[in-house]
N, C-alpha and C positions, 0 to 999 in steps of 0.2 A: 334176555337182550334190550328190551324196552328200557330197563333200568340202566343198562350199561351206556346205551345211548344218551340217555338223559345226563348221565355223569360227564360222558365226553363233551356233548354240547355245553353243559353247565361250566366245565373247566376252561373250555375254549371262551365262553361268554366272560367269564370272570377275568381273564387275562386281557380281554380287550375293553374292559369297563374303565372310564376315567375316574380319578380320584380327586374329590373336592371336599370342601367343608360341609357345605350346605347345598340342598338342590339348586339347580340353576334356575331361578324364579327372576322373570323380567319385572324389575321394579318399575311402577307406574309414574316415573318421574321425569321431567326434562329440565335441564340446568342451563342457565345463561348467565354469562361472565362478560363483563364489558369495563374496559379502562378509560378513564376520563381524567388524564394528568393534570394535577393541580386544583382539581375541583374539590369543594367542600362537600361532605356528606349531604347537606341539604340541596346543593347543585346536583349532584348525582340523582338524589330522589326526583326533583322536579323536571330536570331536563333529559333524564333516561329511563329511570324506573316506573313513573308514572305513565308515559306513553306505552311503555312495552307492556305493562299490566293491562292497559285497556284493550291491547290487541290480543295479548294472549287469552284473555278472559273470553274471547269470542271463538277460541278453538273448541271443537266438540269434544266433550268427555272430560273437561277441566273441572277438577273437584276443588281444589284449594291453591291460592297463590301465595308463596312467601317471598319476600324481598329484603335484601340488606344492602344499605349504602355507607360506604366508608370512604375515608380520604382518598380521592383518586381512582375508586373503583366501585362497581356495581353488581350485585348477584340477585338472581331471580331464580326462583324453584317452582315450577308447576307441578302439581300432583294431579293425576289423571285418575278416573274410575277404572276398576279392575277389567270392566268390559272394553277399555279403550285398546285399539291397535296402536302401540307404542312407536312402531316404525312410521306409520302414516301421519300420527299426531306429531312426532318430531319434525318431520319435514313440513307439516303445515305451520308448526311454530317458527321454522326457519323462514318460511315465505312471508309469513305476517310481520316478522322482525325486518326483513329486507325490504318490505313496504314502506316502513316508516324510517328506515337508516337514513336517507337523504335529509330529514329533517332534523337529525342529531347536531349538536354542536361541532364544528370542524376539528376540535382538539379531541373529541371522542374517537376512540379506536374502533375497528369493526367488532361487533360482538360474537362469542363465541357460543354456539348451540350445540348441547350433547345431551345423549339420554344418560340419566344418572346411573351410575354404579357405585354402591357406597363402598364395596370391598376395594374399589380403585381409589378411593379418597383417603385411605389410610395405609401407610407403609407396609409392604409384604416384608420387608428385610430391613433392620437399622444397623448400620455400620459404623465404625470409627476408624479413621486412619491416624496411625501414631508413629512417632520415629523419635529416637534418641540422638541420631546421628545427622539428620537433615533440618534445615530452618522451616519454619512454618510457610515461607514463601515457596521454598522448593517442594515442600509437600503439598502445597495448593496446587502448583504446576502439575505434578505427577497425578494428583487426584483428577484435575480437570482434563488433562490430555490423555491419560492412560486409563485410569480406573473406571472414570464415568462412561468413557467412550466403549470400554469392553463390557460393562454392565449393560449398557443400552442396546448391545448386540445380542443379549440373552433372550430367548424367545419368550413373548409376552411382557416384556419389560417397557413401560412407558417412560414417564419421568422419572428422573433421578435427581433428587434434590441435594444441595449442598450447603451446609452452615459451617459458620467458623472459619471459612477459607480466606486467604490474603489474595485479593486480585491484582495482579501487576497493571499498572497504568503509567503512562507518561502525563506528568502532572504539569499544567501551567498555571502557576500561582500568580494572579495577577496583583499589580501593586497599584491600588486606587489612587494614591498621591501621585505617582508618576504617570498614570494616565491622564490626569487633570493636567499635570504640568506640560506634558506633550501636546495636550488637546485630542486625545484619540479616543474614540469610542469603542465599546465592547464589540459592536457589530464589524468594525474595521479589523479588529483582531481574529475573529471568527473567519472573516472572508480571506484574509491574509493567509492563515494557516491553511485552510481548504484548498486555495488556489495553488500554493506552493507544494504541498504534499500530495502529488499525484502523478501518475505515469499517462502519457497520452499517445495513441498511435498516430503517425505521420503519414502513413501509406507505405509505398515501396519503391524501390528503384531497381532498374534491370541493366545488368552489366553483361552483354553476351547472353550466354545461357543461363546466368544465376540471377535469381531475383533476390533481392533482400529486403527485409522489412525494416521500417524507420520508425523509432519509437522514441520519444522524449521521456526521459527518466528524471522525474522530480521527486520521486519517494524519498523521503529522509532516512539515512542508513542507520544513523545513532540517535538515540535519544537527545543529546545535547545539540545535535544538528538543528534542532527545532528553534534554538535560540538564534540561529543565524538567519532566521526569515525575516525578510524586510517588511514591516507593518505599513509604513508609510514614508513618504519622501517629504521633508520640510527644509524649505530654503535650499535645496538641491542636495541636502544630506539625508542618508537613509536613517530610519529609526528601526533597529532590529528588536526582535521580540525579547531578548534577553536584557535589554534596557529598560522595558516596562514591566517585566515578569519574571519569576524564577521557573526554570524548567529542571524538572526533576525526574528520574528514573525511580518511581515510587510505588506506593499501593493505594487502591481505593480507600477511602475512609471506611473502617469496620462498621458494619450493620449487625454483625452477629458475632457471637463468641461460642465456641464449643470446647468442651474439657470431657475427658473421661477419667475417673478417678482423681480429679484435681489437676490433671495435666493436660495442657493444652493439645487439641486434636482438630480433626476435621469431621464433622459428621456427614454421613451419605445415607439418604433414604430412597429406597427403591420402590416405585409404584408400579402397579400392573397396568396394562391397557385394558380398556373395556371388553368385558365378556372373556378375558383369559382366565385360565385355572390357576388357582393361587398355587396349588402344589406343585404343578409344572413350572411355574414361575420361580418359586422357590428352589427347585432343583437345577433349573437353568442359572440362577444367581451362585449356588454352590459350585457347579461347573466353572463358571467363570472366575470365581475366587481362587479356585485350584490353578487355573490358568495364569492368573495374575500372581500368584506367589513365585512362578518361574520367570517372569518379566519385570518385576519390581526390583529395584536395587536393594542393596542388602541394608538391613537396618530398617526398612519400612514393613509394617505389620497392619493388616487389617483385621479388626475384632469384630465378631458378629454380637450385636447387643440383644438382638431380638429378632425372631424369625417366626413369623405367623404360619409358614408352611410347615415348620417343625412342630409346633404346637398341634396343628391339625393332624399331622401324621401320627403324633405320639397320642392324641385322643382317639383317633381311628384304630390304631394298634391296641390301645386299651379296650375298644369294644369288640374288637376281634378276640383278645383274651377271654372276656366275659362270655363269648359264645362258646368257645371251647371248654372253660371251666364249668359253664352251665351244663353243656352237653355231658361231660364227664359225671357231673354229679347226678344228672337224670339217669344215665344208665346204670349208675351205682344203686340207686333206688329200685331199678327194675330187678337187678340181680339179687338184691336182698330180699325182695318178695317172692320172686318166682324160683329162686335157690337153683338156677340152672344157666350156666354160660351160653348153652345152645339158645335157650329161650331169650336170654340177654341181646344175643347178637342179632336174633332174628328181629327182635323188636327195636334193637339201637339202629339198624341198618336205616330205619326211616329218617333219622337225623341227618346223617350226611346227604342222601339222595334228595330230602326236601329242601335242604338249604342250598346244595348246588344247582339243582333244578331251577330255582328260583332265579339264579342268576341269568337264566336264558330269558326270563320275563323282564328283568331289568334292562338287559341289552336290547331285547325288542321293542321296549317302550321309550329307549334312548334315556334311561335313568343312569345315575352314576353311584359310584361307591362313596356314600357320604354318610354324616353322622345320623341322619334321619333312616337311611336304608339299613345301615347296620345295626342301629339300635332296635329297629323293627325285628330283625332276624335274631338278636340277643333276647329281646323281650318273648319271643314265641318259641324259643328253643324247649321250654319245659311243656309247650302245648303241642308242639309238632308230634311228640311221641305218644300223647295221650290215647290217639285212636288206635294205634298199634297195640298200646298196653291192654286196652279194652277187649281187642279182637283176640290178642295172644291169651290173655287170661281166661276167655271165654272158652277158647279151644281147649286150653289146659283142664278147665273144668269138666269138659265133655271127655276129654281122655280119662278122666278119673271116674266118669260113669261106665268105663269099660269098653267105649267105643274104639274102633282103629283110627290110626292117624288120618287117613283121607277122609273118613266120615266126621270124625271130631272137627277138622278143619272146615269142612263143607257145612255141616249143621251148625257148628259154633259161630261162623262168620254171619251165616243167614240169620241166625236167631238175634244177633247183636247189630245187625246191618241198620235197621231203622233207626235205633237210638243213635249209633255212631254218625249216621248221615244227618241227624236232628242236630246234634251237638256241634257238627262242623258247619253246617249251614247257618245256625244261629251266631257262630263266632264270624262267619262272612258278613252276616247281616249287620254285625257291629262295626266292622272296618270299612265296609264300603260308605256308609255316611261319613266317617272320618276322612276318607280320601276326598270326599267332596263338601267339605265345610267351607263355609263362605269366608270373604276376606282374604287379606294377603297370607294370613297364616294357614288357610286352605290350601294355598298353593304349594306351601313346604310340606303339608302333612299329606298331600296327594300321593306321594311316594311311598309314605309309611304305610297307609291303608292299603294300596295295591301290593306291596311286598308282603305284608301278613296274609292276606287274602290268597295270594297265589301259593305261598308256602303251605298254608294250611289245606288247601284243595289238593296239592301234591302229596301231602303226608296222608290224606284220605284215600287217595288213588294207591298208593304203596300199600296202605294197610289192608285194602280189599284184594290186592293182587299179590304182591311179593311175600306178605306175611303168610297167608293161607298156603301158598304153594310150598313155602320152606317148611311150614309146620307139618305138611302131608309127607314129606320125602326125608326131612332130618330129624331123626327121633334121638330123644335122650334116652341114655343107656340104661337097661334094666339092673336094678340093684341100688345100691349107695352110690351117691354121685360125688361124695367127699370122702372116700375111703382113703385116698392118699393125702387127704388134707383134714385130718380129724378136728383140728382146731377149728377150721371154718366149718366143719359140719356141726360141731357144738354150738358155734355162734349162730347158725341158721336155725338151730333147734330152738334156742332162745328167741330169735325173732318170731318164729311161727308159733311159739307158746305165747308171746306178748300179742300176736295178732288174734290168737284164740281168746285171749283174756279181753280184748277191745270188743270181740264179737259178743261175748257173754254179757260185758257191760252194757253194749248197745241194745242187745235185746231186752234187758231189764228196763232200760230207759225208755224204749220204744213202747214197751207195754204199759208203763206207768203213764206215757204222754198219751196214748190213745184212751186211758181211763180218765185223764183229766185235761181234756182237750181245751176248755176255756182258760184254764191256768197257764197252760202253754202259749196260747195265742195272746193272752194279756201280757206275759212276760216278754214275748217277741216283740210286742207293740211298743211297750215301754223302753225297751232297749233300742228299738230303732229311733222313737222320738228323742231319747236322752242322747244319741249320738251327735245330734245336731247341736247340742249345748258344747259339744267339744270345738266346732268349728271356729269360734271367736277365739279360742285359745291357740289355734293352730296358726294362724298368720297368713297372709297372702302377698304373692309377688308375682311379677309376670313370667320371669325365667329364674332359675336358681344362679345365684353368684358361683363363680368357678374361680378355682386357684390356678392361675396362667403362669404363675412364677415370674410375673412382670407387673411392674406398677409404674404408671404415668402420672406425673405431678405438674401441674399448670400453675405457675406462680406468677403474680404481677405486683410490682410496686405502684406507688401513686402516679396518676396521669401526669405526664410532662416528665418523668424522670429519664434521664439520660442512659446510655449504654453502660457507662462507667459505674453509675450508681446502681444499676439494676445487677451488674455483675458483682459488685461487691456485697449485695445482700445473699446473691446466690452462693457466695463462697461461705457465708455464714451458714447458709442452708446445709451445704455440702459437710461442713464441720459437725453440724448436728446430726446428721445421719451416720457418721462414722462409727458411732458405738454400736450400731445395730449390725449383729453378726450375720444375720440372714441376707444382708444385702452383699452381692458379689461385685457388682459394676454399678457405677454411678455415672451416667452420662448426662451432661448439662449443655443446654442449648439456650444461650441469652440472646433475645431478639428474635422475634417470631414474626410472622405474617401480621399479627395483631398490633405491633408495635414494638419499640425498643423497651419499653417498660413491661414486656412479658418475657418469661423464660418457661421452658419446659424440661423437667429433670425426669429422665427415664431410668428406672431402677430394675436391674435383673437380679432375682432372688436365687439362692443357691436350691439345688435339687432337694425337693421335699422328702423323697424316699430315703436319700442318702443321710442327710442332716437332722431330719425329723424337727425341721425348724417350725416356727409359728404358722398358722394359716395366713394366706394374704390379707383376709379380712381383719384379723386381729392386729397385724402388722400396719395396715392402713389406719386402724384407730390409733396405734400407738405413735406412728408418724405425725398424725394430726395434734397429737397432745404434745409432741416434743416441739413442732414447729410454730405452735401458737405462742410460745415465749419469745419468737423474734418479732421485733417491732417493724412495722412499715412494709409488710408483705401479705398478700391475700393468697390462699391456697384453695386449689380444686383438685380432687382426686378423679384420675380417669378422664374418659372422653365424653360418652352420653350419660347425662344424669337422667335418673328416673323421674323427678319432679320436674314439670314443666307447665308453666302457666302463663297466657298472655292476656293483657288488658288492652283493649282495642277502643279506640275513640278519634274523635276529630282534632282536638286540641292538644298540643304536645305539653303544654304546662299543666293541663288538668291531668294528663295521663301520668305525669311525673308525681304529682300529689297523691293520686289514687295508688301508684305503685309503692309508694314510699310507706304509706298505710297498711297496705296488704302485706307487704315485705315484713314489716315489725310483727304481724300476727302470725305470719307463715314461721317465722323464726322461732315462735314460742311453741310450736308442735313438737312434741318428743321426737326425737331421732334426726330431725332436720340438720344437715351439715354442708358446708360448702355452699351456702345460699348467696347467689350474686343475681343482679340485675343486669339486663341488655343495655340499660342506659348507665354506663359506667363512670358517668361525670362528663365534663367538657375538657377539651385540650385547650391550654393557654396559646393564645395565637395573637400575632400583631397584625392589625389591620392596616394596609398602607391606603389611607384615603386621599385621592388626587383632588386637587383643585383643578376642575376642567378649564376654566376660562383662564387662569393663570398658566397652566402648562401649554395651552394653545398659544398664547401669546409669546411664549418662550421658545415655540417650536417644538414641541413635546407632545405625543399622544399616549392614551392609555396602552395601547398595544405596543408601542415602542419602548415604554417604561417596563412593561412586563417582560417583553423579550430580553430587555438588557438585565433586569433583575435575577431572572431563572438561572443563567450561566454564573453569574457572580456569587449567588448564595446556595442554590442547590447543586450547581455544577451541570455542565453538558459535555457528552461525548461528541467533539466537533470534528474528530478524524479517527484514523487508525494508523497505528505504525506496525509494520511487520519485522518481528524480530528474527535473530539467526537460526531459531528454532522452528522457524516456518510458521508461527502463530501470529495471529493479529491481536493487538492490544489497543484498548481506548485511548485516545488523546483527550484527557479532561481538562477542560477550561474553568477555572474557579478562583474565588479569593480564598487567602490562607485562612486557616480557622481561627488564627488570632484577630483577625480583621472582621469577624461576623460572631462576635459574642454578644454585644449588647445593642440596644435599640440605636444608639446614637452612631454605631458603625454605619448602619443603613442610611442615615442621614447625610454621611460624608461621602456617599457614592455620587460620582459625576456623571452625566449622561450627555451625549452629543446632541446639540440642538440641529434641526434642520433649516434654521434660517442662519444663513451665513453672515458674517460681519462684513463692514464695507470693504475690507481688504480681501475678501473671499473665504477667510477662515471660518471654521464651525465653532460657535463658542461652546463652552462647557456649562452645564446647569447642575447644581447641586440638588439632589432629591429633595432634601428639606426645603427648597424655596416652592416647590409645587405640590408638597404632599406632607399630610401628618400622620405620625405614627401612633396608633391607638391600641393598646392592649386590650384584648377581648378574649371570648371563649368560644370555641366551636364544638358541637356535638362530635364525639368520637365516632358514632354510628348511628344510623336511623333504620329502623326496623318496621317492617309492613307486613300485613297480612289480609288476604282478601280485600285488597284496595284501600285498606285503612292503616292508619299509623297504629303501632304497637308498642308496647314494652313488654319485654318477657322476664319471667323469673325461673332461674334454674337451681336444683339443689340435689345433693345427694342424701342418702338415707343412712344412718350408722345406729347400730345396736338394735335394731328391730327390722321386720320386713317392710320392704318398700311399698307393698300393696297396702299395708295399715296405715302408713303416713299419708299415702295418696288419697285413701278414704277420708282422712281426717281433713286434708286439704280441700278436697270437694265440698265436704260438708261446711267448712269455713267459707268457701267461696258461695255456696248457696244461700249462706246466711247473709253474705254481704251484697248479693245481686240486688235485691230489693232498695238499697240504698245509693247504687250508682246513678249518676245523671242521665237524663235521657241521651241516647247516642252512644254510651259506653257499654262495654259488656265484657265478660271474663270467657275465656277459651282454655280448655284443659287438653294437653296434649302429652307428648312422651310415653313412658311405660304405662301410666294410669289410663290413657286412652287406649293402647294397645291391649292391655289385660282386659279392659271391659270389652272391647270388640272381640277378642279371641275367647273370653269366657261366654260371651253370648251365642258365638258361633259354635262352641262346644256343646252348650246346653241344648242347642238345636238339633246337632248331630246325636246328642243322647237321646232326645224324644224320639227322633226319627229311627234309631237304632232299637228302641223298646218296640216301636210300632212293627218294624221288621221281624224282630224276634217272636212277636205274637203271630203274625202272618205265617211264618213259616212253620212253627209249631202246630198251629192250627191246621196247616195243610198236612204236615207229617202225621199227626195224630187222628186227624178227621173228627175233631171235637172242637168247639167253641169254648168249652169251660176248662177242659184239662191243662191248656196252656196257663190258666191262671195259677194253678197249683205249682207249675214249673217255676213262673216268674214271680212266685213270692220268694224266691231265693234272691231276687234282685236288691230289694231294699236292706236284707240281711246283711249283704256285702259291704255296704256303707259303714256298718258299725265299726267292723274290724279296720276298715281303711283309714277313717278318720282316727281312730286309737293308734293305729301305726304311724301315722305321720305326727301325731302328738307326741308320742313316746320317743321316736327318733329326731325330734325336733326339726322336722321338714315342713316347708310351707306348702299352701294349697296354691299351686302354680299351674301353668299351662301343662307341663309334663304329667304331675300328679291327676290333674284334671282328666288328661288323655288315658291314664291308668284306670280311673273310676270308669270311663266309658267302656275299656276293655274288659271290666269285670262284669259288665252286663252280658257278655258273651260267655266268658269264663265259667261264672258260677251257675249257669243253667245246666252245664254238663252233668253234674251229680243229680240234679232233680230229673234230668230226663232219663237217666239210667235206672232210677228209682220207678218213675211213672211207668217206663216202658214194661218193666218186669212185673209191676203190679197189674198192668192190663194184660199181661201173658197169663198171669195166675188166675185172673177173673174169667179169661177166656176158657180155662182149664176146669171151670166150675168151682173153683175154690172160695170159701168165703172171703169178704172184703177184709177182715183182720187177718187171716191167715195168708192172703195173698200179700198184704203190707209186711207182715213179720217175714215172709219168706223172701220177699224182695229185699228187705233190708239186709237180711244174713248173706244172700248170694251177691248183692251188689256192693257190700261195704268193702270187700277187698279191692276191686277194681277203682272205687271211689277213693280209698286211701292211697292206692297207688297213683293215681293220676293227679291227687291233690299234692302229695308229696314231691311228685316229678315237677310239677308246675312251680312249687315253693322252692325247691332246690335248683331248678332251672334258672330262676330269677334271683337266686341269692348273690351271685357275683356282681349281678346289676345293682342290686338294693344296698350293697356294701358302700358304693360310691368310692371305692379306692381307684387310684389311677388318674392319669390325666383326664379332665373333662367328665370324671365319674359323678361330679355333683349334679349334672344335668339329668342323666338317666335315673339316678338312686331314686328320686321321688316316685317314678313311675313304678319301679320295682317295689318299693316299700308299700305303697297303696295298695298294689295288687296282691302281696303277700299277706297282708293284714286282712283285706277282704276276702280272699280265698279261705283263710283259716275259719273266721267266724261265719262266713256262708256255708262252708262244709259242715261244721259242727250243728249249725241250727237247721240246716237243709234237711239233715237225717231226722230230724224230730218234726220241725214244722210242715214240710212238704206232706209227710203221710197223714198229719193231722187235716190240713186243708183239704187233702184229696179225699176224705171221708165226707166233708161237708159238701163239696162239689159233686160227690157221688149222689148224695141224697137229694140235691137239687136236680141233678140230671135224671134220677130216678122219678121225681115228683113231675118234671115237666114231659118225660116219656109216658107216664101214666096219663098225664092230662091229654096228650096227644092222641093215645089209644081211645081215651073216653070220647073224646071230640070226634073221632074218627067212627066209633061205634055209633054214637048219636045221630051222626050223619047218615049212616046206612039205614039206622032205623026210620 
C-alpha cells in the first residue's frame, strides 16, 4: 500500500508540475534604460551614464557595471553577487537613481529600472503576416489593431514588436520657400494646428428638467481639413495651411522593411513578461493565433517562423523518450540474465516507482519539469534498478542453495544489505556536492543533484521492501520456464553459456593478477597517466552546440548606409540563400534597433528527421562561405558569441589603437569567425555650429534654432487625427524628403526672428546667416565597464571547439598584457569566463564528492584502509571516459564534466560488492586468496548485470538523437566509457590492492598488539 500511495502522490505531483526550459533561477542583474532624444553617445555618457554608474556602484552587492551609450539612448546593467537579495537590490537602485534624476537634462526621459530576465529579451515567438489580397497599409492596420492587441492579451505576453509595417499618418509637408515668402515661422504653424484641432468642453445649459452639455467641436474630420486651418492673418487676409504646406493622408517614412521568402510582410516578435513561463506563453500565443484565424479577413495569413516554446517542448519530449527507452533496455538486460519474467517484473518495478515518487519531491521543493530535472532522471535510469538487481540476484542465489523463498528473501537481503547501502550512499555523496556547486551554474544544477539523490534513495527503499516481499510470495514455476517458447529457451541457454565462459576467463585472469601484482599495478598506473594525454585531443567548450533548426544572421552594411541601400544588399543575400534546400523560410528584417544599416535574417530549417539535412553547424559554415562573396556586408551568425574581450582604459584614442592591434592578432587564431569590434566606426554627421553673437543680434537663440530644426528635419507629431475606424493617427510636421537631401538645403531654412521690424512684422533669417555646417563624425556607440571606457571584441568559433579557441585567446592576452600602457587592461568575459568559473566549481564539487565517498565507506566498513581499495576504481574510470569522448568526437564541456563527477559514485558500486564479499569470506575463516577468488566468482554476475544495466540505460541519452540531444549526449558518453573501463579494471585492480592493504592492516594490528603487550609488561 505504501508503494501505491507513492504512485498516486507521484502522478498527482507530476500533473501539477510547471514545464519550462531551465530551472527558474533569479539572474543577479539589474537593467536600466533611459532615453535622451537628440543626444550624441558622448552626451549620453557624460550627462546620464556616468552619474548613474557612480550611484549604482554604492549599492551593496554590486559586482560589475556595464554601460552602453547610443544615439539618444543609454543602457546600464549592474551585475550583483549571488548572495545579494535581488528584490531589495533592485529597489535600492531605483531609489538611488530617483535621487539624481532632478540633475538630468530636461530633455532626458525618466529612466526605466528592472530586474534583468534574459529570456524576456529574446522573442518567444516570431511571426510573419502576409497577404496577396490586401495592401501593405491595410495589412499594417490589421496587425496593429487586431493581431497585436490579441497577442498582448495572451497570458504572460509582454511587448509585441512589429517590423516592416506602414504607419498611417497625416503628413504636413512644409514648403520652406513659401514659409519665407509669407514670413511665417515653424512655431506658428505648430501652434495653429494644435489650437484648431481640439474639442473643448464649454459647460452645460439647463432647460426645464433637461441638462445639456455644451462642447466646442474643433477636431478635424478629414485629413484634407487640416489644409483649411488658418495659420496667421496678414493685412486682414488669412493664410491657410495648404498655402504654405502640402497636406497628405499618407504614411510615416519607412524605418524598417520585412519580407518572408522575398515577399513583403510584417514581422511580429512576441516577448514574454518577466518571470513568465516560456512554455505557457507559447501555448497562449498558439491559442491566440487559432482565435485570430476566425477573425481575420480572407487572404490574411500568419506564419510562425520560430517558437522557443515548441523547441523546448520538443527537447523535453525527447528527454522523456530517452527515459522510457533506457528503462526498457535496462529491463531487457535483467530478463536476459535472470531468465525469468517474474524476476524481471519484481526488479523492474523499482523503475516506475522511483521515477514517479521523485515527482513528489520535485513538487515539494517547488521545482519544475525542465531540461535539468528530466535529464537527471534520464541519466539515473540505469542506476535506479541497480540496487534491485543486486538484491534480487542474491535472493536467487540463495534459492539455488535450496532455501525456501521466505528464508532466501530474508537472508539474501540481509547479506547484501551493507553493500547496497554503501553503494547508494556513495552515489548520494556525489550528487549532494553537485547540488551545491558555487556560481550561477550551481543554481541550475541544484535541481539536478536533488533529483538524482531522491530517486536513488527511493530505489534503495523499494529494493529493501517491495523486492524481498514479492520474492518471498511470488515464486517461479518448477521446471522449464520456456517450454512454450523453445527458441527463447535456447537463446537463454546460449547467454548462460556465455556468462559461464566469462566466469572461467575471469577466474584465470584473477589468479594471474594475484600472482603478478606489481605488473598489474604498473599497467593500471601507466594507463591512467596515458589517459591525460588524450585530453588535449578532446577539445573543450562551455556547453555543446545544438541543432535548433533555426539560424539567425545579423548583417550590416557600411555605417551611414540608408535603408534602401541596406535593403538592396539583403536582396542579394536572399538570392544567395535560395540554392540551400535545407532552408524552408527566409525572414528578412531590414533596419533594426542598431540602425538602418543593420538587418537580421532568420532562417527556419527543414525537419532534420524527415529530410536528413546537413547539421545546423555545417550549414552555418556553408552560409558563411557563400555570403563572403557579397561585397559591402559584414555577417555575424547567432546571438551570443562565445569569445568576448574588453580593453579598458581612460583615453578613447588609445583604446582604439590597442583594440585594432589586438583584433588583428585575434583574427589570426584558428577557428575565429565573425570577429567584430564594439567600436564600429563613426557615423557621418553634420554639425550645425551657431555664431552666438550674430544669432543674438538677429533675434535668434540656440534653443529656438534647435526647436525649429527638429520638426523640419526629423519631423514631429504635433497633433492627432481620429479616423472613422476610431483609431488615432499622428499628424506629422516635416519638410518633404526632396528638400532635405543635401547640406545646402539646411542653409536655405528660414527662422522667425524675435525682434520685430519697424512695421511690427517679424523678419525671417536664413540659417546660413547665423550658422556654419561642418561635416563631422560621431561615435556610433560608447561602451563602459566598471566606470571605465571600454572597447569590446566579439567572435564566433568555426571548425573547432570554442573552448580551445578561447584558451588561445587568453594566452594571447596574457602575452600582450605587459605591453599595455599604465591604466589599461584586458577583461575576458563570455563563454570563456563562464567555462572557467563552471569548471572550477565542478572540480571543487568533485573533490568534495571524493571526500564524502571516503567518509561514507570508512563508516560503512569500519576501516580507514579498505575504502582506498574501493576508491582505486575512481581514477580507472577516467581512462574510458576520456577515450569515449575522443572516439565520439565529443568535447570536454560542462555536461561531460558533470558526467565525470557522476562516475565517482557509479564506479564504486562494483568495488563495494567485491570488498564486501571478500570481508565475508575472511570472517568465515577463508584464506585471503580464496576469499578473493570466491568473491570474484559470486559477485561477477551482479557486477555484469548492473554494469550493462547502466550502459544500456544511458545508451539512448548517449546517442544524442532528437531535439536537444546534443546537450545530454556528452554526459552519457563519458559515463558509459568510464563504466566500461572501470568495471574491467576494477575486477582485477581492486583485489590486488586489497591484498596490499590487508598486509598493511595486519602490520599495524600486530604493532598495536605488541605495544599493548609491552605496556602491560
